[in-house]
ROSE-4610 file (N, C-alpha, C; in Angstrom, 1 decimal, always signed):
// ROSE-4610
residu = [M/M/M/E/E/E/L/L/L/S/S/S/S/S/S/I/I/I/Q/Q/Q/H/H/H/H/H/H/V/V/V/K/K/K/A/A/A/A/A/A/E/E/E/L/L/L/P/P/P/L/L/L/E/E/E/K/K/K/L/L/L/A/A/A/G/G/G/N/N/N/S/S/S/K/K/K/L/L/L/T/T/T/E/E/E/A/A/A/E/E/E/K/K/K/V/V/V/Q/Q/Q/E/E/E/V/V/V/G/G/G/R/R/R/Q/Q/Q/F/F/F/E/E/E/A/A/A/V/V/V/L/L/L/L/L/L/R/R/R/Q/Q/Q/I/I/I/L/L/L/S/S/S/A/A/A/A/A/A/Q/Q/Q/K/K/K/T/T/T/V/V/V/F/F/F/A/A/A/S/S/S/S/S/S/A/A/A/N/N/N/P/P/P/Q/Q/Q/S/S/S/S/S/S/A/A/A/T/T/T/G/G/G/I/I/I/Y/Y/Y/Q/Q/Q/D/D/D/M/M/M/L/L/L/S/S/S/N/N/N/Q/Q/Q/L/L/L/A/A/A/D/D/D/A/A/A/I/I/I/S/S/S/R/R/R/S/S/S/R/R/R/S/S/S/L/L/L/G/G/G/L/L/L/G/G/G/E/E/E/S/S/S/L/L/L/G/G/G/H/H/H/Q/Q/Q/L/L/L/A/A/A/Q/Q/Q/Q/Q/Q/V/V/V/K/K/K/R/R/R/K/K/K/G/G/G/E/E/E/T/T/T/N/N/N/S/S/S]
num = [1/1/1/2/2/2/3/3/3/4/4/4/5/5/5/6/6/6/7/7/7/8/8/8/9/9/9/10/10/10/11/11/11/12/12/12/13/13/13/14/14/14/15/15/15/16/16/16/17/17/17/18/18/18/19/19/19/20/20/20/21/21/21/22/22/22/23/23/23/24/24/24/25/25/25/26/26/26/27/27/27/28/28/28/29/29/29/30/30/30/31/31/31/32/32/32/33/33/33/34/34/34/35/35/35/36/36/36/37/37/37/38/38/38/39/39/39/40/40/40/41/41/41/42/42/42/43/43/43/44/44/44/45/45/45/46/46/46/47/47/47/48/48/48/49/49/49/50/50/50/51/51/51/52/52/52/53/53/53/54/54/54/55/55/55/56/56/56/57/57/57/58/58/58/59/59/59/60/60/60/61/61/61/62/62/62/63/63/63/64/64/64/65/65/65/66/66/66/67/67/67/68/68/68/69/69/69/70/70/70/71/71/71/72/72/72/73/73/73/74/74/74/75/75/75/76/76/76/77/77/77/78/78/78/79/79/79/80/80/80/81/81/81/82/82/82/83/83/83/84/84/84/85/85/85/86/86/86/87/87/87/88/88/88/89/89/89/90/90/90/91/91/91/92/92/92/93/93/93/94/94/94/95/95/95/96/96/96/97/97/97/98/98/98/99/99/99/100/100/100/101/101/101/102/102/102/103/103/103/104/104/104/105/105/105/106/106/106/107/107/107/108/108/108/109/109/109/110/110/110]
x = [-0.9/-1.4/-0.3/-0.7/+0.3/+0.1/+1.1/+1.0/+1.3/+1.9/+2.2/+0.9/-0.2/-1.5/-2.2/-1.8/-2.4/-1.9/-2.9/-2.6/-2.9/-2.0/-2.2/-2.0/-3.1/-3.0/-2.6/-1.5/-1.0/-1.7/-2.2/-2.8/-1.8/-1.8/-0.8/-0.8/-2.0/-2.2/-1.6/-1.3/-0.8/+0.8/+1.4/+2.9/+3.4/+4.5/+5.2/+5.7/+5.9/+6.4/+7.7/+8.6/+9.9/+9.8/+8.8/+8.6/+7.7/+7.0/+6.0/+6.6/+7.7/+8.3/+8.8/+9.4/+10.1/+9.1/+7.8/+6.9/+6.5/+6.7/+6.4/+4.9/+4.2/+2.8/+1.8/+2.3/+1.5/+1.7/+0.7/+0.8/+1.4/+1.9/+2.4/+1.3/+0.1/-1.1/-1.4/-1.3/-1.6/-0.5/+0.8/+1.9/+1.7/+1.4/+1.3/+0.1/-1.0/-2.2/-1.9/-1.1/-0.8/+0.2/+1.1/+2.1/+1.3/+0.3/-0.5/-1.3/-1.8/-2.6/-1.7/-0.5/+0.4/+0.9/+1.1/+1.5/+0.4/-0.9/-2.0/-2.1/-1.8/-1.8/-0.7/+0.5/+1.6/+1.1/+0.5/+0.0/-1.0/-1.9/-3.0/-2.4/-1.3/-0.7/-0.1/+0.5/+1.0/+0.0/-1.1/-2.3/-2.8/-3.1/-3.7/-2.7/-1.4/-0.5/-0.4/-0.5/-0.5/-1.7/-2.8/-4.1/-4.1/-3.5/-3.4/-2.5/-1.5/-0.6/-1.4/-2.5/-3.2/-4.0/-4.1/-4.9/-4.0/-4.5/-3.7/-3.9/-2.8/-2.9/-3.7/-4.5/-5.3/-5.5/-6.1/-6.4/-7.4/-8.2/-9.1/-8.5/-7.3/-6.6/-5.1/-4.7/-3.3/-2.4/-1.1/-0.2/+0.9/+1.0/+2.1/+2.7/+3.7/+4.4/+3.4/+2.7/+1.7/+0.6/+0.1/-0.9/-0.4/+0.9/+1.5/+1.6/+2.0/+2.2/+0.8/-0.2/-1.5/-2.0/-1.8/-2.3/-1.6/-0.3/+0.4/-0.2/-0.4/-1.0/-2.4/-3.2/-4.5/-4.4/-3.5/-3.3/-3.0/-2.1/-1.6/-2.7/-3.5/-4.6/-5.7/-6.0/-7.0/-6.6/-5.4/-4.8/-4.9/-4.5/-4.6/-6.0/-6.9/-8.4/-9.0/-8.6/-9.1/-8.6/-7.3/-6.7/-7.2/-7.5/-8.0/-9.5/-10.2/-11.6/-11.8/-10.6/-10.6/-11.6/-12.0/-13.0/-12.3/-11.1/-10.4/-10.1/-9.7/-9.4/-8.1/-7.2/-5.9/-5.0/-5.0/-4.2/-4.6/-5.9/-6.3/-6.0/-6.1/-5.7/-4.2/-3.4/-1.9/-1.6/-2.3/-2.1/-2.3/-3.4/-3.7/-2.7/-2.2/-1.1/+0.2/+0.5/+1.7/+1.6/+0.4/+0.2/+0.4/-0.1/+0.1/+1.5/+2.3/+3.7/+4.5/+4.1/+4.7/+4.4/+3.1/+2.7/+3.5/+3.6/+4.4/+5.8/+6.4/+7.8/+8.0/+7.0/+7.1/+7.0/+6.2/+6.0/+7.2/+7.9/+9.2/+10.3/+10.3/+11.4/+11.2/+10.0/+9.7/+10.3]
y = [+17.9/+17.4/+17.5/+18.0/+18.2/+17.1/+16.3/+15.2/+15.6/+16.7/+17.1/+17.4/+17.6/+17.9/+16.7/+15.5/+14.3/+13.9/+13.8/+13.4/+12.0/+11.2/+9.8/+9.6/+9.3/+9.1/+7.7/+7.5/+6.2/+5.7/+4.4/+3.8/+3.0/+3.1/+2.5/+0.9/+0.4/-1.0/-1.6/-0.7/-1.1/-1.2/-0.7/-0.7/-1.8/-2.4/-3.3/-2.7/-3.4/-2.8/-2.0/-2.5/-1.9/-0.5/-0.2/+1.0/+2.0/+1.5/+2.2/+3.4/+3.2/+4.3/+5.5/+5.1/+6.2/+7.0/+6.6/+7.2/+8.6/+9.6/+11.0/+11.4/+10.6/+10.9/+10.4/+9.6/+9.1/+9.9/+10.0/+10.7/+9.6/+10.1/+9.2/+8.3/+8.8/+8.0/+6.9/+7.2/+6.1/+5.0/+5.4/+4.5/+3.6/+4.2/+3.5/+2.5/+2.9/+2.0/+0.8/+1.1/-0.1/-1.0/-0.5/-1.4/-2.3/-1.7/-2.5/-3.6/-3.3/-4.2/-5.3/-4.9/-6.0/-6.8/-6.3/-7.2/-8.2/-7.6/-8.6/-9.7/-9.3/-10.4/-11.4/-11.0/-11.9/-12.9/-12.4/-13.2/-14.2/-13.7/-14.5/-15.7/-15.4/-16.4/-17.5/-17.1/-18.1/-18.9/-18.3/-19.0/-20.0/-19.5/-20.4/-21.6/-21.3/-22.4/-23.4/-22.9/-23.9/-24.7/-24.1/-24.8/-25.9/-25.6/-26.6/-27.8/-27.6/-28.7/-29.8/-29.4/-30.5/-31.4/-31.1/-31.9/-33.1/-34.3/-35.5/-35.8/-36.4/-36.8/-38.1/-38.2/-39.5/-39.6/-40.7/-40.9/-39.8/-39.3/-38.2/-36.9/-36.8/-35.5/-35.8/-36.1/-36.5/-35.3/-35.5/-34.4/-34.5/-33.4/-33.3/-31.9/-31.7/-30.4/-29.3/-29.7/-28.8/-28.4/-29.4/-29.1/-28.2/-28.4/-27.5/-26.1/-26.0/-24.6/-24.0/-24.7/-24.2/-23.8/-24.6/-24.2/-23.0/-22.8/-21.6/-20.4/-20.5/-19.4/-19.1/-20.1/-19.9/-19.2/-19.6/-19.0/-17.6/-17.2/-15.9/-15.0/-15.4/-14.6/-14.5/-15.5/-15.5/-14.5/-14.6/-13.7/-12.2/-11.9/-10.6/-10.1/-11.0/-10.6/-10.3/-11.1/-10.9/-9.6/-9.3/-8.1/-6.8/-7.0/-5.8/-5.5/-6.6/-6.4/-5.7/-5.7/-5.2/-5.8/-7.0/-7.7/-8.2/-8.5/-9.0/-7.8/-6.8/-5.5/-5.4/-6.4/-6.4/-5.4/-5.3/-4.4/-3.0/-2.7/-1.4/-1.0/-1.8/-1.5/-1.3/-2.1/-1.9/-0.6/-0.2/+1.0/+2.2/+2.2/+3.3/+3.4/+2.3/+2.4/+2.9/+2.5/+3.0/+4.5/+4.9/+6.4/+7.2/+6.7/+7.4/+7.6/+6.5/+6.5/+7.5/+7.5/+8.4/+9.8/+10.1/+11.4/+11.9/+11.0/+11.3/+11.6/+10.8/+10.9/+12.3/+12.7/+14.0/+15.2/+15.0/+16.0/+16.2/+15.1/+15.2/+15.8/+15.6/+16.1/+17.6/+18.1/+19.5/+20.5]
z = [-19.5/-18.4/-17.3/-16.1/-15.0/-14.0/-13.8/-13.0/-11.5/-11.2/-9.8/-9.1/-9.8/-9.1/-8.7/-9.1/-8.7/-7.3/-6.4/-5.1/-4.9/-4.4/-4.1/-2.6/-1.9/-0.4/-0.2/+0.5/+0.8/+2.0/+2.0/+3.1/+3.9/+5.2/+6.0/+5.9/+5.6/+5.5/+4.2/+3.2/+2.0/+2.0/+3.1/+3.1/+4.0/+3.6/+4.4/+5.7/+6.7/+8.0/+7.8/+7.1/+6.9/+6.2/+5.5/+4.8/+5.5/+6.5/+7.3/+7.9/+8.7/+9.6/+8.8/+7.6/+6.8/+5.9/+5.9/+5.0/+5.5/+4.8/+5.2/+4.9/+4.2/+3.8/+4.9/+5.8/+6.9/+8.2/+9.0/+10.3/+11.2/+12.4/+13.4/+13.9/+14.0/+14.5/+13.6/+12.2/+11.3/+11.4/+11.5/+11.6/+12.8/+14.0/+15.2/+15.2/+14.6/+14.4/+13.6/+12.5/+11.6/+12.2/+13.0/+13.7/+14.7/+15.4/+16.3/+15.5/+14.4/+13.6/+13.1/+12.6/+12.1/+13.2/+14.4/+15.5/+15.9/+15.8/+16.1/+15.0/+13.8/+12.7/+13.0/+13.5/+13.8/+14.9/+15.9/+17.0/+16.5/+15.6/+15.1/+14.2/+13.5/+12.7/+13.6/+14.6/+15.5/+16.2/+16.6/+17.2/+16.2/+15.0/+13.9/+13.6/+13.5/+13.1/+14.2/+15.5/+16.6/+16.6/+16.3/+16.3/+15.2/+14.1/+12.9/+13.3/+14.1/+14.5/+15.3/+15.9/+16.7/+15.8/+14.5/+13.6/+13.2/+13.4/+13.0/+11.5/+11.0/+9.6/+9.5/+8.5/+8.3/+6.8/+6.4/+5.0/+4.5/+5.4/+5.0/+5.0/+5.7/+5.7/+5.5/+4.3/+4.1/+4.2/+4.7/+4.8/+3.7/+3.0/+2.0/+2.1/+1.4/+1.4/+0.8/-0.2/-0.8/+0.1/+1.0/+1.9/+3.0/+3.4/+4.4/+3.9/+2.7/+2.1/+2.0/+1.6/+1.5/+2.9/+3.9/+5.2/+5.7/+5.5/+5.9/+5.2/+3.9/+3.2/+3.7/+4.0/+4.6/+5.9/+6.7/+8.1/+8.0/+7.0/+6.8/+6.4/+5.4/+4.9/+6.0/+6.7/+7.7/+8.8/+9.2/+10.3/+9.8/+8.6/+8.1/+8.0/+7.6/+7.5/+8.8/+9.8/+11.2/+11.7/+11.5/+12.1/+11.4/+10.1/+9.3/+9.7/+10.1/+10.5/+11.9/+12.7/+14.0/+15.0/+14.7/+15.5/+16.8/+16.8/+18.0/+19.0/+18.4/+19.2/+19.8/+19.7/+20.3/+19.6/+18.3/+17.6/+17.9/+17.9/+18.2/+19.6/+20.6/+22.0/+22.1/+21.4/+21.4/+20.7/+19.6/+18.9/+19.8/+20.6/+21.5/+22.5/+23.1/+24.1/+23.5/+22.3/+21.6/+21.3/+20.9/+20.6/+21.9/+23.0/+24.3/+24.6/+24.4/+24.7/+23.8/+22.5/+21.6/+22.0/+22.4/+22.8/+24.0/+25.0/+26.2/+25.9/+25.1/+24.7/+24.0/+23.1/+22.4/+23.4/+24.5/+25.5/+26.3/+26.6/+27.4/+26.6/+25.3/+24.5/+24.2/+24.4/+24.1/+25.1]
């Protein structure tokens, strides 16, 4: 069995940000789009975290360290899901703007 014939296409969304830039299997467009999506997710995490701070603790909503950790995990997953759905559009818009800058930079270096 020859393993070199197996092609594994890497998806940009599967890579952490620090490994995205150095990956030779991804096109520049894929890298730029993923950076835009991940930036959108960071902004969404901040918005969701700020929105949760306005909820007051009560007997119906007790605050504990476990509750805080759960809420952070929930915010992270929700932010990632929203950014992956592209329903907000901020990441996609940012990705297009970054792609134009990369293209212009490449044209001036040529």
